[in-house]
C-alpha positions in Angstrom: 66.8 10.8 -24.4 67.8 11.0 -20.8 64.7 10.9 -18.1 64.9 11.1 -14.7 63.1 9.8 -12.0 61.7 13.1 -11.5 60.3 13.3 -15.0 58.5 10.1 -14.5 56.8 11.6 -11.7 55.7 14.6 -13.6 54.7 12.8 -16.6 52.9 10.6 -14.0 51.4 13.4 -12.0 50.1 15.1 -15.8 48.4 11.2 -16.7 46.2 11.4 -13.3 45.4 15.0 -13.7 44.1 14.5 -17.3 42.0 11.2 -15.9 40.6 13.0 -13.2 39.5 16.6 -14.9 38.1 13.6 -18.3 35.8 12.2 -16.0 32.4 13.9 -15.5 31.0 14.5 -12.5 27.6 13.2 -11.4 26.3 16.7 -11.8 27.8 17.1 -14.9 26.4 13.6 -16.7 22.8 14.6 -15.6 23.0 17.2 -18.4 25.9 16.0 -20.8 24.2 14.8 -24.1 27.2 12.7 -25.1 27.5 10.6 -22.0 25.5 7.0 -22.0 22.3 6.7 -19.8 24.1 4.5 -17.1 26.6 7.8 -17.0 23.6 9.9 -16.5 22.1 7.5 -13.7 18.4 7.7 -12.8 17.2 10.9 -10.5 14.6 9.2 -9.0 16.8 6.3 -7.4 19.4 9.5 -6.1 16.4 10.7 -4.3 15.2 9.6 -1.3 11.7 8.4 -1.4 9.4 8.5 1.5 8.5 4.4 2.2 4.3 4.0 2.5 3.0 2.9 5.9 -0.5 1.2 6.0 -2.3 1.8 9.8 -5.8 0.4 9.9 -7.2 3.0 12.5 -10.6 1.2 13.1 -11.5 -2.8 12.3 -14.1 -3.7 10.3 -17.1 -4.9 12.2 -20.5 -6.6 11.1 -21.9 -6.7 14.5 -23.6 -9.7 15.8 -26.3 -12.1 13.9 -27.2 -15.6 13.9 -29.3 -17.7 11.3 -32.6 -18.3 11.2 -32.7 -21.4 10.2 -30.3 -23.9 7.5 -30.0 -21.1 5.3 -27.7 -18.6 4.1 -27.3 -14.5 4.7 -25.6 -11.6 4.2 -24.5 -8.5 6.3 -23.6 -5.4 4.2 -21.9 -2.9 5.8 -21.6 0.5 4.4 -18.1 2.1 3.5 -19.7 5.4 4.1 -21.0 5.4 7.8 -21.0 2.0 8.7 -24.9 1.2 8.9 -25.4 -2.5 8.2 -28.0 -4.1 6.3 -29.1 -7.9 6.7 -30.5 -9.8 4.4 -31.6 -13.8 3.9 -32.1 -16.3 7.2 -30.1 -13.9 9.4 -31.2 -12.1 12.6 -30.0 -8.9 14.1 -28.4 -9.5 17.5 -27.9 -6.4 18.3 -24.8 -4.3 18.4 -22.8 -1.5 16.3 -21.7 -2.2 12.8 -18.7 -0.4 11.9 -16.5 0.2 8.9 -13.1 0.0 8.8 -10.6 2.9 8.6 -7.3 3.1 7.0 -4.2 5.4 7.4 -1.4 5.5 4.9 1.4 7.5 5.1 4.1 8.7 2.5 5.6 11.1 0.3 3.4 14.2 0.0 1.5 14.9 -2.8 1.9 11.3 -4.9 -0.9 9.4 -6.1 -1.2 6.2 -5.1 -2.8 3.0 -6.6 -4.4 0.6 -3.7 -5.9 -3.0 -4.0 -8.2 -4.9 -1.8 -8.5 -8.8 -2.1 -11.5 -9.4 -3.6 -12.5 -12.4 -1.6 -11.8 -12.6 2.5 -11.8 -15.8 4.2 -12.8 -15.8 8.2 -12.3 -18.5 10.7 -14.2 -19.6 14.3 -12.5 -20.6 17.6 -14.8 -23.4 16.8 -13.4 -24.1 13.5 -16.1 -22.7 11.4 -15.6 -20.6 8.2 -17.8 -17.3 6.5 -16.2 -14.8 4.1 -16.4 -10.9 3.0 -17.1 -10.0 -0.6 -17.0 -7.0 -2.4 -15.1 -4.6 -0.5 -15.6 -1.3 -1.0 -14.0 2.0 0.0 -14.7 5.7 -0.4 -11.9 6.5 -1.6 -11.8 8.9 -5.4 -10.6 7.3 -8.5 -7.6 8.8 -8.2 -5.9 7.9 -4.5 -3.7 10.9 -3.4 -1.9 11.8 -0.5 -2.5 14.9 1.1 0.5 18.1 1.5 1.4 16.4 4.8 1.6 12.4 3.2 -1.2 11.5 4.3 -5.0 9.5 3.3 -7.4 8.2 5.2 -9.8 6.3 4.3 -12.7 3.9 5.4 -13.8 0.4 3.9 -17.1 -1.7 3.9 -18.0 -5.2 2.5 -20.7 -7.5 2.8 -20.2 -10.7 5.3 -21.7 -13.9 3.8 -22.9 -16.6 6.1 -24.3 -20.1 4.7 -25.4 -22.9 6.7 -24.7 -23.9 10.5 -21.5 -22.4 11.7 -20.9 -20.2 15.2 -17.9 -18.8 17.2 -16.0 -15.4 17.3 -14.6 -14.7 13.5 -11.6 -13.6 12.8 -9.6 -12.4 9.5 -7.5 -10.5 7.7 -7.9 -7.9 5.1 -4.4 -7.3 3.1 -4.4 -3.8 2.2 -1.5 -2.7 -0.5 -0.5 0.4 -1.5 2.3 1.8 -4.1 3.1 5.1 -5.1 2.0 5.7 -8.6 
């Protein structure tokens, strides 16, 4: 049997065309019952997910206070209305306490898990240290982004002062949000 160069080309073309039509395309692979999971791909990975963004729109502020002795005290700021309550040996020096507020943006309608730390250490410009405990939010038990992809909430907590410290105290409250 004699094969000419054009016969080889024809055989090669048939093999290439057969390979192209034998491999399922991505859309077919999603519905293919005989394809492996790797061939099907992960639908979630194909979809572009809007990343979550967290912005503090109002800083948590405990107002001003001073210790009246060598003891300790606490300033509690409500997450609902920013009202403060002072306990222990602290004396209120005036000013307004303010609940912190947060804006989270992302994919509309998605449920979120939101985490706040249990304790935050705040430091003064003079080297003193105080702490915030029991951060509380006004979030529902199952937080969800609204139909435009926004979730707003407020938070408060308890500022604990122990011992002779003074100055202007600052600290960071890391807030973590993830899609569920």
